[in-house]
N, C-alpha and C positions, 0 to 999 in steps of 0.2 A: 539060806542066809544068802549066796550069792546074787541069788533072785531080788531079794529085798537090795541090795547094793545096786545093781542094775536099773532097778524102779525110780532108788533116790536119786542117781547119775542121771538119768532122763528126765527129771522134773526139774532138778536144779541148772541143767543148760538149755531147758526150754524156758524158765524164768528169766534167766539170764539173757535169751533172745528176745524175749519180750521185752522186756527192760530198754534193750537198745532199740528195738523198733519203735518204742513209744515218745511223741513229742513232746521235747522237753520246753518247760517257761522258759521264753527268753528274760537274762539278767537285766537287772533295771542299778541304774546310778542314782543315787540320790546325791544332793549338794545343799544341804541344810547349811545355811552361814550361821556363823557363829555368833553374829550379833550384828541386829537391825540400827540404823538411824533413818529418822524418819523428820522432817519438815512439811508443816500445811500451814494453811490458811482458811478461818472458817467464819460464816456470817450465821450471828446468833442473835439472839432476842432475851431482854431480861426484864422483870414484872418491878419489884422493889423490894428494898429492906426498910424493914421497921426498927428502929435502934431504940429502947427506952432506957439507954445510958442516958444518951446524948437529946432524949424528947424529940427526934427528928426521922424523917421519913426521906427517903433514897430514891424518888421515882425515876425509872428507866424508861417508861413510857412505852415498853414493848417495842421501840425501834429497833432496828437492825445494825448492828455494828459488827468490828471484823477483830478478830483474834489471830495471834500467830503463835503458832503452835510447835514444839520440837520435843525430840524423846530419843532416850539411847536403850536399845531392850536387848538383853540374852535371847538369841535363839536356841529353839528346841524342835523338835521334830514336826513333819510335815506343815512347815509355817508359823507355829506357833512362836510365841516369845512373852517375855514377863520383864518389864524395866520399870524406867522413871520417865515421867512425862511432864513438861510445862507448857504455859501458856501465858499471853501477855495481850491486855487490851486499854487503850485509852477512851473512857465512855461516857458520853455526854447524859446529865441524869438534872432533876430538879429536887433540888435540897428544901425541904421545909422542916421547921421548928417551931415549938413554943415554946423555946426558952432562948435567952440571949446568948448568942454565940461569942465565946471571948475571942479576940483577935489580938495576938502579941504585937506591940508590947505596950497592953493595957486599955486597947477598944473594944468595941463588940460590934458584933452584926445581926441585924434582927431578919430572917428569912420566916415571915410568918405564913401558917398555913393558909394554902386558897391561894397565893399569890407565889410566894418563894424565890429563891433564886436561882437562876441558873448555874451549873457548874459541871466540874470533869473529877474523874478521879481514874486511879490505874488500877485494874481489875488482872490479878494474877490467881494463877491455878500452880500446885504442884500435886501430883498422884503418883501414885501406883497404877503402872497398867498391865491388863494381860490381854493380850492381841490374838486371834485365829485366824487364819485365812493366809493363804500365799500359793506362789507355783504359777506356771505360764498358762494364758488364756485366762478368760473371765472367773471367777470364782466367787465366793460368799466370803464376807468379813463380819469380825464378830467383835468388840473389846469392851471391858470393862474396867473401870477406874474408880480408884476411890482415894481422898484424900483432903487438900483444903484448899480454899479460894481465901486471897488477900485484897481487903481493900483498903487504898492506900491515894495518898496526896489529895484528899478532897480539897479542892479550890475552887471558887467562885469565881466565874468567868472574868465579872467586870471589872475587878481590880486583882486578882489573885491573891484574896485574902484565905488564909486556911480555915475550912469548916472542922467542928466538932463531931466525931471525935478526932484529934491532931494526930494521934498516933495510927488512926486506922484501926481495922478490926479484922480479926480471921473467924473464919465458920469453916466446919466440916462439907466437904463436896464428895457427892456420889455422881457418876455419871455410866449411863449405856449407851453405845454405839452399833449401830448395824447400818451395814450397806453391800457394795461390791467393789471388787477389785480387778485390775487386769494387770498380770504378768508379761513384761515386754520382754523377760527371761527369767531366770531361776532366782537374780538375784535383785531385780529391778521391777517395784511394782506400784501401778499409780490407784489409790485408792480413793471411794467419795461415800461419805458415812453421813444417816441421820444421829446426834447426838441431841440425848436429853440428859441435862443434868440439875440436879436441884440442891442448893445450899442450906443449912438451919441455921439459923442466928439463933442466939441466945434469948430467952426469955425476960430477962430481968428488967424489970421497969414496964412493961409492956400488959395490957389488960387480956382477960382472958379471951377474947373475940376478935383479937390483933393476929393475924399472919405472921410466921416468922419465918415462912421461907420463900426463897427466893427460886422459882424456875427457868431456866434458861435451855430453851430448845437450841437447835444449830443445825448446820449442814457444814461439813467439812472434806476438803479436798486434800490428799497428803501423798508425798512420795515415798518410798520407804527403798533404802537400798541396804543391799547385804554384805556383809564382810567376815574376812575368816571361816573358821570350819574347814572340811574336806569332805572329799568324796567319800563315799561308802556302797559298797554292792550288797544290793537287796533279790533275792531270787524271789 
């Protein structure tokens, strides 16, 4: 029994000595923000919207336009976040219709197919957004977005006449963004992403062979700032 106790004591002492001599992994501190605020600008292109209800086509001509975007997001682990984002752009387009367009109070505008009328509208988006990617130095960035796009204030350039639908239109919108970010510190990141967005317009009044998809690819530059949260120790 004494011999067994001596052997056990020797093993326990050797294990303690070995553990003391083994190198320990350094402790690391993470500083994940409680939330993120983002401001950015993007250059994007859009093709066209075919609106059956007003018998009109809004041709954006795939020209490049600028949109201004902001978001507020709840911070998670490892630079991930989830929140709400919105954007606004004043976009030129060619409005064509096969019907007379009522203009209050009582007049009409005719923008014939083939010639059309130069016009502008406000294009606005509101989406739920998931962002992945943050930290010091260069890193990859991924974004997933889903929400709505609103076409508002359709007006003819020549005289400011309102074009139908005078109340505008709202369509579902889905978007995917991928690119790279650079962390100036653990709470300030500059991101550049390629976006691919598409909106689905209602098919009411459209023939079977008419597209109801407005594709909007773009390139976006953003500044992300983190606030709140606390440092936690990670071994």
